mmJSON file of the N, C-alpha and C atoms, coordinates in Angstrom:
{"data_MODEL":{"atom_site":{
"group_PDB":["ATOM","ATOM","ATOM","ATOM","ATOM","ATOM","ATOM","ATOM","ATOM","ATOM","ATOM","ATOM","ATOM","ATOM","ATOM","ATOM","ATOM","ATOM","ATOM","ATOM","ATOM","ATOM","ATOM","ATOM","ATOM","ATOM","ATOM","ATOM","ATOM","ATOM","ATOM","ATOM","ATOM","ATOM","ATOM","ATOM","ATOM","ATOM","ATOM","ATOM","ATOM","ATOM","ATOM","ATOM","ATOM","ATOM","ATOM","ATOM","ATOM","ATOM","ATOM","ATOM","ATOM","ATOM","ATOM","ATOM","ATOM","ATOM","ATOM","ATOM","ATOM","ATOM","ATOM","ATOM","ATOM","ATOM","ATOM","ATOM","ATOM","ATOM","ATOM","ATOM","ATOM","ATOM","ATOM","ATOM","ATOM","ATOM","ATOM","ATOM","ATOM","ATOM","ATOM","ATOM","ATOM","ATOM","ATOM","ATOM","ATOM","ATOM","ATOM","ATOM","ATOM","ATOM","ATOM","ATOM","ATOM","ATOM","ATOM","ATOM","ATOM","ATOM","ATOM","ATOM","ATOM","ATOM","ATOM","ATOM","ATOM","ATOM","ATOM","ATOM","ATOM","ATOM","ATOM","ATOM","ATOM","ATOM","ATOM","ATOM","ATOM","ATOM","ATOM","ATOM","ATOM","ATOM","ATOM","ATOM","ATOM","ATOM","ATOM","ATOM","ATOM","ATOM","ATOM","ATOM","ATOM","ATOM","ATOM","ATOM","ATOM","ATOM","ATOM","ATOM","ATOM","ATOM","ATOM","ATOM","ATOM","ATOM","ATOM","ATOM","ATOM","ATOM","ATOM","ATOM","ATOM","ATOM","ATOM","ATOM","ATOM","ATOM","ATOM","ATOM","ATOM","ATOM","ATOM","ATOM","ATOM","ATOM","ATOM","ATOM","ATOM","ATOM","ATOM","ATOM","ATOM","ATOM","ATOM","ATOM","ATOM","ATOM","ATOM","ATOM","ATOM","ATOM","ATOM","ATOM","ATOM","ATOM","ATOM","ATOM","ATOM","ATOM","ATOM","ATOM","ATOM","ATOM","ATOM","ATOM","ATOM","ATOM","ATOM","ATOM","ATOM","ATOM","ATOM","ATOM","ATOM","ATOM","ATOM","ATOM","ATOM","ATOM","ATOM","ATOM"],
"id":[1,2,3,4,5,6,7,8,9,10,11,12,13,14,15,16,17,18,19,20,21,22,23,24,25,26,27,28,29,30,31,32,33,34,35,36,37,38,39,40,41,42,43,44,45,46,47,48,49,50,51,52,53,54,55,56,57,58,59,60,61,62,63,64,65,66,67,68,69,70,71,72,73,74,75,76,77,78,79,80,81,82,83,84,85,86,87,88,89,90,91,92,93,94,95,96,97,98,99,100,101,102,103,104,105,106,107,108,109,110,111,112,113,114,115,116,117,118,119,120,121,122,123,124,125,126,127,128,129,130,131,132,133,134,135,136,137,138,139,140,141,142,143,144,145,146,147,148,149,150,151,152,153,154,155,156,157,158,159,160,161,162,163,164,165,166,167,168,169,170,171,172,173,174,175,176,177,178,179,180,181,182,183,184,185,186,187,188,189,190,191,192,193,194,195,196,197,198,199,200,201,202,203,204,205,206,207,208,209,210,211,212,213,214,215,216],
"type_symbol":["N","C","C","N","C","C","N","C","C","N","C","C","N","C","C","N","C","C","N","C","C","N","C","C","N","C","C","N","C","C","N","C","C","N","C","C","N","C","C","N","C","C","N","C","C","N","C","C","N","C","C","N","C","C","N","C","C","N","C","C","N","C","C","N","C","C","N","C","C","N","C","C","N","C","C","N","C","C","N","C","C","N","C","C","N","C","C","N","C","C","N","C","C","N","C","C","N","C","C","N","C","C","N","C","C","N","C","C","N","C","C","N","C","C","N","C","C","N","C","C","N","C","C","N","C","C","N","C","C","N","C","C","N","C","C","N","C","C","N","C","C","N","C","C","N","C","C","N","C","C","N","C","C","N","C","C","N","C","C","N","C","C","N","C","C","N","C","C","N","C","C","N","C","C","N","C","C","N","C","C","N","C","C","N","C","C","N","C","C","N","C","C","N","C","C","N","C","C","N","C","C","N","C","C","N","C","C","N","C","C","N","C","C","N","C","C"],
"label_atom_id":["N","CA","C","N","CA","C","N","CA","C","N","CA","C","N","CA","C","N","CA","C","N","CA","C","N","CA","C","N","CA","C","N","CA","C","N","CA","C","N","CA","C","N","CA","C","N","CA","C","N","CA","C","N","CA","C","N","CA","C","N","CA","C","N","CA","C","N","CA","C","N","CA","C","N","CA","C","N","CA","C","N","CA","C","N","CA","C","N","CA","C","N","CA","C","N","CA","C","N","CA","C","N","CA","C","N","CA","C","N","CA","C","N","CA","C","N","CA","C","N","CA","C","N","CA","C","N","CA","C","N","CA","C","N","CA","C","N","CA","C","N","CA","C","N","CA","C","N","CA","C","N","CA","C","N","CA","C","N","CA","C","N","CA","C","N","CA","C","N","CA","C","N","CA","C","N","CA","C","N","CA","C","N","CA","C","N","CA","C","N","CA","C","N","CA","C","N","CA","C","N","CA","C","N","CA","C","N","CA","C","N","CA","C","N","CA","C","N","CA","C","N","CA","C","N","CA","C","N","CA","C","N","CA","C","N","CA","C","N","CA","C","N","CA","C","N","CA","C","N","CA","C"],
"label_alt_id":[null,null,null,null,null,null,null,null,null,null,null,null,null,null,null,null,null,null,null,null,null,null,null,null,null,null,null,null,null,null,null,null,null,null,null,null,null,null,null,null,null,null,null,null,null,null,null,null,null,null,null,null,null,null,null,null,null,null,null,null,null,null,null,null,null,null,null,null,null,null,null,null,null,null,null,null,null,null,null,null,null,null,null,null,null,null,null,null,null,null,null,null,null,null,null,null,null,null,null,null,null,null,null,null,null,null,null,null,null,null,null,null,null,null,null,null,null,null,null,null,null,null,null,null,null,null,null,null,null,null,null,null,null,null,null,null,null,null,null,null,null,null,null,null,null,null,null,null,null,null,null,null,null,null,null,null,null,null,null,null,null,null,null,null,null,null,null,null,null,null,null,null,null,null,null,null,null,null,null,null,null,null,null,null,null,null,null,null,null,null,null,null,null,null,null,null,null,null,null,null,null,null,null,null,null,null,null,null,null,null,null,null,null,null,null,null],
"label_comp_id":["MET","MET","MET","GLY","GLY","GLY","ASP","ASP","ASP","LEU","LEU","LEU","ARG","ARG","ARG","TYR","TYR","TYR","ASP","ASP","ASP","PRO","PRO","PRO","GLU","GLU","GLU","VAL","VAL","VAL","ASP","ASP","ASP","ALA","ALA","ALA","ALA","ALA","ALA","TYR","TYR","TYR","ALA","ALA","ALA","THR","THR","THR","ILE","ILE","ILE","GLY","GLY","GLY","ARG","ARG","ARG","PRO","PRO","PRO","ILE","ILE","ILE","ARG","ARG","ARG","PRO","PRO","PRO","GLY","GLY","GLY","GLU","GLU","GLU","ALA","ALA","ALA","VAL","VAL","VAL","ARG","ARG","ARG","GLN","GLN","GLN","VAL","VAL","VAL","SER","SER","SER","VAL","VAL","VAL","GLU","GLU","GLU","LEU","LEU","LEU","PRO","PRO","PRO","ASP","ASP","ASP","GLY","GLY","GLY","MET","MET","MET","THR","THR","THR","GLY","GLY","GLY","GLU","GLU","GLU","LEU","LEU","LEU","ILE","ILE","ILE","LEU","LEU","LEU","ASP","ASP","ASP","PHE","PHE","PHE","ASP","ASP","ASP","ARG","ARG","ARG","ASP","ASP","ASP","GLY","GLY","GLY","HIS","HIS","HIS","LEU","LEU","LEU","LEU","LEU","LEU","GLY","GLY","GLY","ILE","ILE","ILE","GLU","GLU","GLU","VAL","VAL","VAL","LEU","LEU","LEU","GLY","GLY","GLY","ALA","ALA","ALA","SER","SER","SER","VAL","VAL","VAL","LEU","LEU","LEU","LEU","LEU","LEU","ARG","ARG","ARG","PRO","PRO","PRO","GLU","GLU","GLU","ASP","ASP","ASP","ILE","ILE","ILE","ARG","ARG","ARG","GLY","GLY","GLY","GLN","GLN","GLN"],
"label_asym_id":["A","A","A","A","A","A","A","A","A","A","A","A","A","A","A","A","A","A","A","A","A","A","A","A","A","A","A","A","A","A","A","A","A","A","A","A","A","A","A","A","A","A","A","A","A","A","A","A","A","A","A","A","A","A","A","A","A","A","A","A","A","A","A","A","A","A","A","A","A","A","A","A","A","A","A","A","A","A","A","A","A","A","A","A","A","A","A","A","A","A","A","A","A","A","A","A","A","A","A","A","A","A","A","A","A","A","A","A","A","A","A","A","A","A","A","A","A","A","A","A","A","A","A","A","A","A","A","A","A","A","A","A","A","A","A","A","A","A","A","A","A","A","A","A","A","A","A","A","A","A","A","A","A","A","A","A","A","A","A","A","A","A","A","A","A","A","A","A","A","A","A","A","A","A","A","A","A","A","A","A","A","A","A","A","A","A","A","A","A","A","A","A","A","A","A","A","A","A","A","A","A","A","A","A","A","A","A","A","A","A","A","A","A","A","A","A"],
"label_entity_id":["1","1","1","1","1","1","1","1","1","1","1","1","1","1","1","1","1","1","1","1","1","1","1","1","1","1","1","1","1","1","1","1","1","1","1","1","1","1","1","1","1","1","1","1","1","1","1","1","1","1","1","1","1","1","1","1","1","1","1","1","1","1","1","1","1","1","1","1","1","1","1","1","1","1","1","1","1","1","1","1","1","1","1","1","1","1","1","1","1","1","1","1","1","1","1","1","1","1","1","1","1","1","1","1","1","1","1","1","1","1","1","1","1","1","1","1","1","1","1","1","1","1","1","1","1","1","1","1","1","1","1","1","1","1","1","1","1","1","1","1","1","1","1","1","1","1","1","1","1","1","1","1","1","1","1","1","1","1","1","1","1","1","1","1","1","1","1","1","1","1","1","1","1","1","1","1","1","1","1","1","1","1","1","1","1","1","1","1","1","1","1","1","1","1","1","1","1","1","1","1","1","1","1","1","1","1","1","1","1","1","1","1","1","1","1","1"],
"label_seq_id":[1,1,1,2,2,2,3,3,3,4,4,4,5,5,5,6,6,6,7,7,7,8,8,8,9,9,9,10,10,10,11,11,11,12,12,12,13,13,13,14,14,14,15,15,15,16,16,16,17,17,17,18,18,18,19,19,19,20,20,20,21,21,21,22,22,22,23,23,23,24,24,24,25,25,25,26,26,26,27,27,27,28,28,28,29,29,29,30,30,30,31,31,31,32,32,32,33,33,33,34,34,34,35,35,35,36,36,36,37,37,37,38,38,38,39,39,39,40,40,40,41,41,41,42,42,42,43,43,43,44,44,44,45,45,45,46,46,46,47,47,47,48,48,48,49,49,49,50,50,50,51,51,51,52,52,52,53,53,53,54,54,54,55,55,55,56,56,56,57,57,57,58,58,58,59,59,59,60,60,60,61,61,61,62,62,62,63,63,63,64,64,64,65,65,65,66,66,66,67,67,67,68,68,68,69,69,69,70,70,70,71,71,71,72,72,72],
"pdbx_PDB_ins_code":[null,null,null,null,null,null,null,null,null,null,null,null,null,null,null,null,null,null,null,null,null,null,null,null,null,null,null,null,null,null,null,null,null,null,null,null,null,null,null,null,null,null,null,null,null,null,null,null,null,null,null,null,null,null,null,null,null,null,null,null,null,null,null,null,null,null,null,null,null,null,null,null,null,null,null,null,null,null,null,null,null,null,null,null,null,null,null,null,null,null,null,null,null,null,null,null,null,null,null,null,null,null,null,null,null,null,null,null,null,null,null,null,null,null,null,null,null,null,null,null,null,null,null,null,null,null,null,null,null,null,null,null,null,null,null,null,null,null,null,null,null,null,null,null,null,null,null,null,null,null,null,null,null,null,null,null,null,null,null,null,null,null,null,null,null,null,null,null,null,null,null,null,null,null,null,null,null,null,null,null,null,null,null,null,null,null,null,null,null,null,null,null,null,null,null,null,null,null,null,null,null,null,null,null,null,null,null,null,null,null,null,null,null,null,null,null],
"Cartn_x":[10.412,11.318,11.221,11.35,11.257,12.6,12.627,13.803,13.967,15.236,15.517,16.332,15.837,16.562,16.844,18.059,18.46,18.944,18.487,18.918,19.649,20.994,21.753,21.535,21.148,20.93,19.802,18.786,17.654,17.574,18.544,18.609,17.278,16.8,15.537,15.729,15.02,15.047,13.616,13.472,12.164,12.305,11.519,11.519,10.174,10.209,8.971,8.751,7.501,7.117,6.658,7.443,7.077,7.437,6.549,6.809,6.848,7.399,7.395,5.971,5.85,4.55,4.232,3.031,2.594,2.165,2.319,1.875,0.403,0.126,-1.232,-1.733,-0.922,-1.367,-1.399,-0.449,-0.415,-1.411,-2.522,-3.59,-3.736,-3.026,-3.123,-1.752,-1.373,-0.112,-0.408,0.28,0.086,1.442,1.543,2.766,2.782,3.928,4.077,4.815,4.247,4.887,6.021,7.208,8.373,8.429,9.081,9.218,9.972,9.733,10.417,11.92,12.549,13.996,14.504,13.648,14.066,13.735,14.656,14.413,14.163,13.468,13.13,11.636,11.253,9.825,9.654,8.639,8.251,6.88,6.753,5.474,5.148,3.994,3.553,2.622,2.857,2.006,1.126,-0.178,-1.157,-1.901,-2.385,-3.247,-4.701,-5.599,-7.02,-7.66,-7.055,-7.576,-6.93,-6.046,-5.414,-4.142,-3.601,-2.355,-1.158,-0.184,1.035,1.899,2.267,3.056,4.512,4.749,6.107,6.211,7.471,7.767,8.791,8.448,9.393,10.029,11.344,12.097,12.788,12.334,12.971,13.917,15.125,16.162,16.752,16.899,17.298,18.673,19.596,20.943,20.944,19.895,19.776,18.955,17.903,16.98,17.405,18.205,18.621,20.084,20.431,21.827,22.666,23.885,24.74,24.95,25.114,25.355,24.133,22.943,21.735,21.566,22.203,22.062,23.378,24.444,25.743,25.665,26.218,26.262,24.956,23.991,22.694,22.813],
"Cartn_y":[3.158,2.521,3.215,2.475,3.013,3.459,3.668,4.188,3.432,3.143,2.495,3.461,3.734,4.572,3.727,3.864,3.104,4.06,3.84,4.627,3.686,3.753,2.827,3.044,4.242,4.504,3.66,3.401,2.589,1.248,0.985,-0.241,-0.504,0.527,0.431,0.933,0.324,0.743,0.933,1.77,1.979,1.977,1.144,1.061,1.536,2.534,2.986,2.196,2.035,1.362,2.464,2.722,3.777,5.153,6.095,7.496,7.68,8.814,9.095,9.143,8.763,8.745,10.147,10.605,11.925,11.847,12.937,12.951,12.527,11.622,11.149,10.11,9.768,8.816,7.372,7.024,5.672,5.623,4.952,4.941,3.603,2.58,1.27,0.626,0.145,-0.549,-1.986,-2.91,-4.325,-4.935,-5.534,-6.207,-7.616,-8.007,-9.319,-10.236,-11.388,-12.353,-13.043,-13.041,-13.687,-15.156,-15.994,-17.403,-17.565,-18.68,-18.964,-18.841,-18.267,-18.133,-16.861,-16.111,-14.848,-13.704,-12.736,-11.574,-10.358,-9.395,-8.199,-8.141,-7.131,-6.952,-6.253,-6.651,-6.001,-5.378,-4.129,-3.439,-2.895,-3.289,-2.857,-1.665,-0.631,0.56,0.556,0.767,0.768,2.104,2.463,3.642,3.225,4.177,3.9,2.943,2.799,1.879,0.497,0.279,-1.02,-1.206,-0.112,-0.211,-0.163,-1.037,-1.06,0.139,0.915,2.128,1.951,1.176,1.03,-0.074,-0.388,-1.457,-0.95,-1.009,-0.657,-1.945,-1.918,-3.09,-2.729,-3.326,-3.139,-4.311,-4.021,-5.052,-5.247,-4.162,-4.205,-4.834,-4.646,-5.191,-6.714,-7.317,-8.775,-9.246,-8.509,-8.958,-8.596,-7.54,-7.113,-7.464,-7.591,-7.864,-6.631,-6.833,-5.689,-4.716,-5.224,-4.338,-3.481,-3.907,-3.13,-1.94,-2.006,-0.899,-0.123,-0.622,0.07,1.407,2.425,3.738,4.504,3.999,4.699,5.824],
"Cartn_z":[-28.127,-27.212,-25.862,-24.811,-23.467,-22.931,-21.631,-20.955,-19.645,-19.255,-17.976,-17.129,-15.927,-14.968,-13.733,-13.18,-11.996,-10.921,-9.687,-8.543,-7.582,-7.55,-6.707,-5.217,-4.802,-3.377,-2.801,-3.603,-3.132,-3.87,-4.756,-5.553,-6.275,-6.965,-7.691,-9.122,-10.036,-11.437,-11.907,-12.922,-13.513,-15.019,-15.667,-17.129,-17.644,-18.507,-19.134,-20.415,-20.76,-21.993,-22.946,-23.967,-24.909,-24.394,-24.582,-24.23,-22.711,-22.25,-20.81,-20.251,-18.994,-18.32,-17.808,-18.087,-17.619,-16.151,-15.405,-14.006,-13.901,-12.987,-12.756,-13.74,-14.736,-15.764,-15.25,-14.39,-13.822,-12.664,-12.886,-11.888,-11.175,-11.656,-11.011,-10.963,-9.767,-9.578,-9.164,-9.817,-9.533,-9.203,-8.022,-7.608,-8.202,-8.744,-9.361,-8.393,-8.115,-7.225,-7.972,-7.36,-7.96,-7.54,-8.349,-7.988,-6.663,-5.988,-4.724,-4.889,-3.877,-3.877,-4.52,-5.18,-5.798,-4.857,-4.772,-3.933,-4.81,-4.261,-5.0,-5.241,-6.001,-6.289,-7.634,-8.353,-9.606,-9.409,-9.819,-9.726,-11.111,-11.637,-12.956,-12.816,-13.61,-13.619,-14.869,-14.664,-15.753,-15.798,-16.984,-17.1,-16.89,-16.967,-16.689,-17.702,-18.889,-19.899,-19.832,-18.845,-18.681,-19.49,-20.041,-20.803,-19.86,-20.092,-19.291,-19.637,-18.611,-18.812,-18.405,-17.348,-16.85,-15.826,-15.502,-14.55,-13.552,-12.266,-11.211,-10.709,-10.545,-10.092,-8.786,-7.694,-6.392,-6.17,-5.704,-5.647,-7.034,-7.769,-9.178,-9.391,-8.444,-8.632,-8.641,-8.099,-8.097,-9.302,-9.639,-10.685,-12.109,-12.262,-13.601,-13.852,-15.118,-15.483,-15.163,-14.639,-14.296,-15.451,-16.651,-17.787,-18.126,-17.685,-17.972,-17.023,-15.843,-14.902,-14.749,-15.308,-15.225,-15.942,-15.321,-15.94,-15.89,-15.155,-15.026,-14.041],
"occupancy":[1.0,1.0,1.0,1.0,1.0,1.0,1.0,1.0,1.0,1.0,1.0,1.0,1.0,1.0,1.0,1.0,1.0,1.0,1.0,1.0,1.0,1.0,1.0,1.0,1.0,1.0,1.0,1.0,1.0,1.0,1.0,1.0,1.0,1.0,1.0,1.0,1.0,1.0,1.0,1.0,1.0,1.0,1.0,1.0,1.0,1.0,1.0,1.0,1.0,1.0,1.0,1.0,1.0,1.0,1.0,1.0,1.0,1.0,1.0,1.0,1.0,1.0,1.0,1.0,1.0,1.0,1.0,1.0,1.0,1.0,1.0,1.0,1.0,1.0,1.0,1.0,1.0,1.0,1.0,1.0,1.0,1.0,1.0,1.0,1.0,1.0,1.0,1.0,1.0,1.0,1.0,1.0,1.0,1.0,1.0,1.0,1.0,1.0,1.0,1.0,1.0,1.0,1.0,1.0,1.0,1.0,1.0,1.0,1.0,1.0,1.0,1.0,1.0,1.0,1.0,1.0,1.0,1.0,1.0,1.0,1.0,1.0,1.0,1.0,1.0,1.0,1.0,1.0,1.0,1.0,1.0,1.0,1.0,1.0,1.0,1.0,1.0,1.0,1.0,1.0,1.0,1.0,1.0,1.0,1.0,1.0,1.0,1.0,1.0,1.0,1.0,1.0,1.0,1.0,1.0,1.0,1.0,1.0,1.0,1.0,1.0,1.0,1.0,1.0,1.0,1.0,1.0,1.0,1.0,1.0,1.0,1.0,1.0,1.0,1.0,1.0,1.0,1.0,1.0,1.0,1.0,1.0,1.0,1.0,1.0,1.0,1.0,1.0,1.0,1.0,1.0,1.0,1.0,1.0,1.0,1.0,1.0,1.0,1.0,1.0,1.0,1.0,1.0,1.0,1.0,1.0,1.0,1.0,1.0,1.0,1.0,1.0,1.0,1.0,1.0,1.0],
"B_iso_or_equiv":[0.0,0.0,0.0,0.0,0.0,0.0,0.0,0.0,0.0,0.0,0.0,0.0,0.0,0.0,0.0,0.0,0.0,0.0,0.0,0.0,0.0,0.0,0.0,0.0,0.0,0.0,0.0,0.0,0.0,0.0,0.0,0.0,0.0,0.0,0.0,0.0,0.0,0.0,0.0,0.0,0.0,0.0,0.0,0.0,0.0,0.0,0.0,0.0,0.0,0.0,0.0,0.0,0.0,0.0,0.0,0.0,0.0,0.0,0.0,0.0,0.0,0.0,0.0,0.0,0.0,0.0,0.0,0.0,0.0,0.0,0.0,0.0,0.0,0.0,0.0,0.0,0.0,0.0,0.0,0.0,0.0,0.0,0.0,0.0,0.0,0.0,0.0,0.0,0.0,0.0,0.0,0.0,0.0,0.0,0.0,0.0,0.0,0.0,0.0,0.0,0.0,0.0,0.0,0.0,0.0,0.0,0.0,0.0,0.0,0.0,0.0,0.0,0.0,0.0,0.0,0.0,0.0,0.0,0.0,0.0,0.0,0.0,0.0,0.0,0.0,0.0,0.0,0.0,0.0,0.0,0.0,0.0,0.0,0.0,0.0,0.0,0.0,0.0,0.0,0.0,0.0,0.0,0.0,0.0,0.0,0.0,0.0,0.0,0.0,0.0,0.0,0.0,0.0,0.0,0.0,0.0,0.0,0.0,0.0,0.0,0.0,0.0,0.0,0.0,0.0,0.0,0.0,0.0,0.0,0.0,0.0,0.0,0.0,0.0,0.0,0.0,0.0,0.0,0.0,0.0,0.0,0.0,0.0,0.0,0.0,0.0,0.0,0.0,0.0,0.0,0.0,0.0,0.0,0.0,0.0,0.0,0.0,0.0,0.0,0.0,0.0,0.0,0.0,0.0,0.0,0.0,0.0,0.0,0.0,0.0,0.0,0.0,0.0,0.0,0.0,0.0],
"pdbx_formal_charge":[null,null,null,null,null,null,null,null,null,null,null,null,null,null,null,null,null,null,null,null,null,null,null,null,null,null,null,null,null,null,null,null,null,null,null,null,null,null,null,null,null,null,null,null,null,null,null,null,null,null,null,null,null,null,null,null,null,null,null,null,null,null,null,null,null,null,null,null,null,null,null,null,null,null,null,null,null,null,null,null,null,null,null,null,null,null,null,null,null,null,null,null,null,null,null,null,null,null,null,null,null,null,null,null,null,null,null,null,null,null,null,null,null,null,null,null,null,null,null,null,null,null,null,null,null,null,null,null,null,null,null,null,null,null,null,null,null,null,null,null,null,null,null,null,null,null,null,null,null,null,null,null,null,null,null,null,null,null,null,null,null,null,null,null,null,null,null,null,null,null,null,null,null,null,null,null,null,null,null,null,null,null,null,null,null,null,null,null,null,null,null,null,null,null,null,null,null,null,null,null,null,null,null,null,null,null,null,null,null,null,null,null,null,null,null,null],
"auth_seq_id":[1,1,1,2,2,2,3,3,3,4,4,4,5,5,5,6,6,6,7,7,7,8,8,8,9,9,9,10,10,10,11,11,11,12,12,12,13,13,13,14,14,14,15,15,15,16,16,16,17,17,17,18,18,18,19,19,19,20,20,20,21,21,21,22,22,22,23,23,23,24,24,24,25,25,25,26,26,26,27,27,27,28,28,28,29,29,29,30,30,30,31,31,31,32,32,32,33,33,33,34,34,34,35,35,35,36,36,36,37,37,37,38,38,38,39,39,39,40,40,40,41,41,41,42,42,42,43,43,43,44,44,44,45,45,45,46,46,46,47,47,47,48,48,48,49,49,49,50,50,50,51,51,51,52,52,52,53,53,53,54,54,54,55,55,55,56,56,56,57,57,57,58,58,58,59,59,59,60,60,60,61,61,61,62,62,62,63,63,63,64,64,64,65,65,65,66,66,66,67,67,67,68,68,68,69,69,69,70,70,70,71,71,71,72,72,72],
"auth_comp_id":["MET","MET","MET","GLY","GLY","GLY","ASP","ASP","ASP","LEU","LEU","LEU","ARG","ARG","ARG","TYR","TYR","TYR","ASP","ASP","ASP","PRO","PRO","PRO","GLU","GLU","GLU","VAL","VAL","VAL","ASP","ASP","ASP","ALA","ALA","ALA","ALA","ALA","ALA","TYR","TYR","TYR","ALA","ALA","ALA","THR","THR","THR","ILE","ILE","ILE","GLY","GLY","GLY","ARG","ARG","ARG","PRO","PRO","PRO","ILE","ILE","ILE","ARG","ARG","ARG","PRO","PRO","PRO","GLY","GLY","GLY","GLU","GLU","GLU","ALA","ALA","ALA","VAL","VAL","VAL","ARG","ARG","ARG","GLN","GLN","GLN","VAL","VAL","VAL","SER","SER","SER","VAL","VAL","VAL","GLU","GLU","GLU","LEU","LEU","LEU","PRO","PRO","PRO","ASP","ASP","ASP","GLY","GLY","GLY","MET","MET","MET","THR","THR","THR","GLY","GLY","GLY","GLU","GLU","GLU","LEU","LEU","LEU","ILE","ILE","ILE","LEU","LEU","LEU","ASP","ASP","ASP","PHE","PHE","PHE","ASP","ASP","ASP","ARG","ARG","ARG","ASP","ASP","ASP","GLY","GLY","GLY","HIS","HIS","HIS","LEU","LEU","LEU","LEU","LEU","LEU","GLY","GLY","GLY","ILE","ILE","ILE","GLU","GLU","GLU","VAL","VAL","VAL","LEU","LEU","LEU","GLY","GLY","GLY","ALA","ALA","ALA","SER","SER","SER","VAL","VAL","VAL","LEU","LEU","LEU","LEU","LEU","LEU","ARG","ARG","ARG","PRO","PRO","PRO","GLU","GLU","GLU","ASP","ASP","ASP","ILE","ILE","ILE","ARG","ARG","ARG","GLY","GLY","GLY","GLN","GLN","GLN"],
"auth_asym_id":["A","A","A","A","A","A","A","A","A","A","A","A","A","A","A","A","A","A","A","A","A","A","A","A","A","A","A","A","A","A","A","A","A","A","A","A","A","A","A","A","A","A","A","A","A","A","A","A","A","A","A","A","A","A","A","A","A","A","A","A","A","A","A","A","A","A","A","A","A","A","A","A","A","A","A","A","A","A","A","A","A","A","A","A","A","A","A","A","A","A","A","A","A","A","A","A","A","A","A","A","A","A","A","A","A","A","A","A","A","A","A","A","A","A","A","A","A","A","A","A","A","A","A","A","A","A","A","A","A","A","A","A","A","A","A","A","A","A","A","A","A","A","A","A","A","A","A","A","A","A","A","A","A","A","A","A","A","A","A","A","A","A","A","A","A","A","A","A","A","A","A","A","A","A","A","A","A","A","A","A","A","A","A","A","A","A","A","A","A","A","A","A","A","A","A","A","A","A","A","A","A","A","A","A","A","A","A","A","A","A","A","A","A","A","A","A"],
"auth_atom_id":["N","CA","C","N","CA","C","N","CA","C","N","CA","C","N","CA","C","N","CA","C","N","CA","C","N","CA","C","N","CA","C","N","CA","C","N","CA","C","N","CA","C","N","CA","C","N","CA","C","N","CA","C","N","CA","C","N","CA","C","N","CA","C","N","CA","C","N","CA","C","N","CA","C","N","CA","C","N","CA","C","N","CA","C","N","CA","C","N","CA","C","N","CA","C","N","CA","C","N","CA","C","N","CA","C","N","CA","C","N","CA","C","N","CA","C","N","CA","C","N","CA","C","N","CA","C","N","CA","C","N","CA","C","N","CA","C","N","CA","C","N","CA","C","N","CA","C","N","CA","C","N","CA","C","N","CA","C","N","CA","C","N","CA","C","N","CA","C","N","CA","C","N","CA","C","N","CA","C","N","CA","C","N","CA","C","N","CA","C","N","CA","C","N","CA","C","N","CA","C","N","CA","C","N","CA","C","N","CA","C","N","CA","C","N","CA","C","N","CA","C","N","CA","C","N","CA","C","N","CA","C","N","CA","C","N","CA","C","N","CA","C","N","CA","C","N","CA","C","N","CA","C"],
"pdbx_PDB_model_num":[1,1,1,1,1,1,1,1,1,1,1,1,1,1,1,1,1,1,1,1,1,1,1,1,1,1,1,1,1,1,1,1,1,1,1,1,1,1,1,1,1,1,1,1,1,1,1,1,1,1,1,1,1,1,1,1,1,1,1,1,1,1,1,1,1,1,1,1,1,1,1,1,1,1,1,1,1,1,1,1,1,1,1,1,1,1,1,1,1,1,1,1,1,1,1,1,1,1,1,1,1,1,1,1,1,1,1,1,1,1,1,1,1,1,1,1,1,1,1,1,1,1,1,1,1,1,1,1,1,1,1,1,1,1,1,1,1,1,1,1,1,1,1,1,1,1,1,1,1,1,1,1,1,1,1,1,1,1,1,1,1,1,1,1,1,1,1,1,1,1,1,1,1,1,1,1,1,1,1,1,1,1,1,1,1,1,1,1,1,1,1,1,1,1,1,1,1,1,1,1,1,1,1,1,1,1,1,1,1,1,1,1,1,1,1,1]
}}}
């Protein structure tokens, strides 16, 4: 199971997939285009073998459910 961290100062969240990511392990970042009318940004982090390591959510207060970021 992964982990979700939220930083309200920058309205960004990060969800890891599985174990914590080691320094330098995420070598490729891919921005995901959101449908028209949606604000924010999703950035996928991959390792050198193409495995998904985590997801950064910019504009998290809009894109995520309040209960998912409350108390972070």
